[in-house]
C-alpha positions in Angstrom: 119.9 96.0 86.0 117.6 96.8 88.9 119.0 98.6 91.9 119.4 96.5 95.0 118.1 98.3 98.0 118.3 97.4 101.7 116.5 100.0 103.8 116.3 100.0 107.6 113.1 101.5 109.1 114.0 102.4 112.6 110.4 103.4 113.5 110.0 105.1 116.9 113.1 103.6 118.4 116.5 104.6 119.8 117.8 107.5 121.9 119.9 110.1 120.2 123.1 108.4 121.4 121.9 105.0 120.4 121.0 106.3 116.9 124.4 107.9 116.4 126.2 104.7 117.6 124.1 102.4 115.4 124.6 104.6 112.3 128.4 105.0 112.9 128.8 101.2 113.3 127.0 100.5 110.1 129.0 103.1 108.2 132.3 101.9 109.6 131.7 98.2 108.9 129.8 98.4 105.6 132.0 96.9 102.8 129.3 96.1 100.2 129.3 98.5 97.4 126.7 97.2 95.0 123.7 97.7 97.3 121.8 101.0 98.0 121.8 101.0 101.8 119.4 103.4 103.6 118.3 104.2 107.1 114.9 105.7 107.7 115.4 107.3 111.1 113.1 109.2 113.5 112.7 112.8 112.3 114.5 114.4 115.3 117.7 112.6 114.2 117.6 113.2 110.5 119.8 116.4 110.4 122.6 115.0 112.5 122.7 111.7 110.8 122.5 113.1 107.3 125.7 115.1 108.1 127.5 111.8 108.9 126.4 109.9 105.8 129.1 108.6 103.5 127.9 105.1 102.6 124.3 105.0 104.0 121.5 107.3 102.7 119.4 108.8 105.5 115.6 109.0 104.8 112.5 110.2 106.5 109.7 107.9 107.7 107.0 110.4 107.2 106.1 114.0 106.0 103.1 116.1 105.4 102.3 116.9 101.7 102.4 120.7 101.9 105.4 123.0 101.7 104.3 125.0 104.8 101.3 126.0 106.9 99.4 125.4 110.1 100.1 121.7 110.5 101.3 121.5 114.1 103.8 118.7 114.6 104.3 117.9 111.0 107.3 118.1 108.7 107.2 119.4 105.1 109.1 118.0 102.1 110.7 121.4 101.7 112.0 121.2 105.3 113.4 117.7 104.6 115.2 118.9 101.5 116.6 121.8 103.4 118.5 119.4 105.8 119.7 117.1 103.0 117.0 114.5 103.1 116.2 113.1 99.6 114.1 110.0 100.2 110.9 109.1 102.1 108.7 106.2 103.0 105.1 106.5 101.9 102.2 104.1 102.6 103.7 102.0 105.4 101.1 99.7 106.9 101.5 101.4 110.3 100.8 104.8 108.8 97.7 103.4 107.1 96.4 101.3 110.1 97.4 103.4 113.1 97.1 106.9 111.6 94.3 106.5 109.1 96.2 107.3 105.9 93.9 106.1 103.2 94.6 105.6 99.5 93.7 109.1 98.6 96.1 110.6 101.1 98.8 108.3 100.1 98.3 109.5 96.5 98.6 113.1 97.6 101.9 112.3 99.4 103.3 110.6 96.3 102.5 113.6 94.2 104.0 115.9 96.8 107.2 113.9 97.1 107.7 113.8 93.4 107.1 117.5 93.0 109.8 118.1 95.6 112.2 115.6 93.9 112.2 113.1 96.8 112.9 109.5 96.1 110.1 107.2 97.4 109.8 103.7 98.8 106.1 103.1 98.3 104.7 100.5 100.6 101.8 98.1 100.0 100.4 95.0 101.5 97.3 93.0 102.5 95.8 91.9 105.8 95.2 88.4 107.0 91.5 88.7 106.2 92.3 89.7 102.6 94.9 86.9 102.2 92.5 84.3 103.5 89.8 85.5 101.1 92.2 85.0 98.2 92.0 88.7 97.2 95.6 89.7 97.9 96.7 90.5 94.4 93.7 92.6 93.6 94.0 94.4 96.9 97.7 95.2 96.6 97.5 96.3 92.9 94.6 98.4 93.9 96.7 100.2 96.5 99.4 100.8 93.8 96.9 101.9 91.2 95.6 104.6 93.6 99.0 105.7 94.8 100.4 106.0 91.3 97.4 107.4 89.6 98.6 110.1 87.1 102.3 109.3 87.8 104.2 109.4 84.5 106.7 106.8 83.4 109.6 109.3 83.8 108.8 109.6 87.5 109.1 105.9 88.1 112.9 106.1 88.3 112.4 107.8 91.6 110.1 105.1 93.1 110.8 101.7 94.6 108.0 99.5 95.9 108.0 97.6 99.2 105.6 94.7 99.7 104.6 94.1 103.3 102.5 91.0 103.9 100.8 92.4 107.0 99.2 88.9 107.7 102.7 87.5 108.3 103.8 90.1 110.8 103.0 89.3 114.4 100.3 86.8 113.6 102.2 83.6 114.1 102.0 82.8 110.4 105.1 82.9 108.2 105.4 84.1 104.6 107.5 81.7 102.5 109.9 82.9 99.9 107.6 81.5 97.3 104.7 83.6 98.6 106.9 86.6 98.5 108.1 85.9 95.0 104.5 85.3 93.8 103.4 88.7 95.0 106.5 90.5 93.7 105.9 88.9 90.3 102.2 90.0 90.4 103.3 93.5 91.2 105.8 93.5 88.4 103.2 92.2 85.9 100.9 95.0 87.0 103.7 97.5 86.3 104.1 96.0 82.9 100.4 96.6 82.2 100.6 100.2 83.4 104.0 101.3 82.3 105.4 98.7 79.9 108.1 96.1 80.4 111.1 98.5 80.4 109.8 100.4 83.4 108.6 97.3 85.2 112.0 95.6 84.8 113.8 98.6 86.1 111.6 99.2 89.2 113.0 97.8 92.4 110.5 95.8 94.5 111.5 95.2 98.1 110.2 92.7 100.6 109.1 94.0 104.0 107.7 91.1 105.8 110.0 90.3 108.8 113.1 90.0 106.6 116.0 89.1 108.9 119.5 87.7 108.9 118.2 84.2 108.9 115.9 84.4 105.8 117.4 87.2 103.8 119.6 85.1 101.5 116.6 82.9 100.5 114.4 85.8 99.9 117.0 87.8 98.0 117.5 84.8 95.7 114.0 85.2 94.4 114.0 86.6 90.8 111.7 89.5 91.6 112.9 90.4 95.1 115.3 93.3 94.8 116.0 93.9 98.5 114.3 94.5 101.8 112.6 97.1 103.9 113.9 95.9 107.3 112.2 96.7 110.6 113.5 95.2 113.9 116.6 93.7 112.4 117.8 97.1 111.3 118.3 98.1 114.9 121.1 95.7 115.3 124.2 96.6 113.2 125.5 93.1 112.8 122.1 91.7 111.8 121.6 94.5 109.4 125.0 94.1 107.8 124.4 90.4 107.4 121.2 91.1 105.5 123.0 93.6 103.3 125.6 90.9 102.5 123.0 88.3 101.7 123.0 88.8 97.9 
């Protein structure tokens, strides 16, 4: 059975006090036991939150793929492991679009994370232009093909995939549950072609396109949607807990 994952991506939000209060409230009120719940917090809060973690796994939004060196302002996977962080996001659309992380660099980060025994949520997704051109499946599987180049089947147990339809975030257009399911099925079929059916069936594929308390139940009912990578709604404890309980 595939792992169900609901992961909050806090992005560049919350003061230190707000972060602690949010995390504590989620921990205190969380009653669901069959969902892997994660909070990908700003880096400056990782150490303090990881020390409080009992039910919620704390993860890093970003890292630099080198163990040490002259990389001012960056954080290494070795440093993350040293403070108890064992999971990272890679390939988020904002890292790609705003910070210029291309497919080659994403691949380097995947290799580095695996070498350092970090679990990964690997993000992928297409733009409005790509969707309107009808090239969304080719584009998304191309991102995955590059990121997972050379990654052996054994390592896939440490990787979940998050599909982000960038065209449906802040554009006024809404992705339907059927559109989400169609892409998740296409991703799973691609995994079958690369790794075989056993790996494909055991890999969790999350939905990351404005999943919220209002649409989570419908999305999570889709056969190939195994959870969500939650943005804004993860900053509200009640909304996030509602999403977690939507299975």
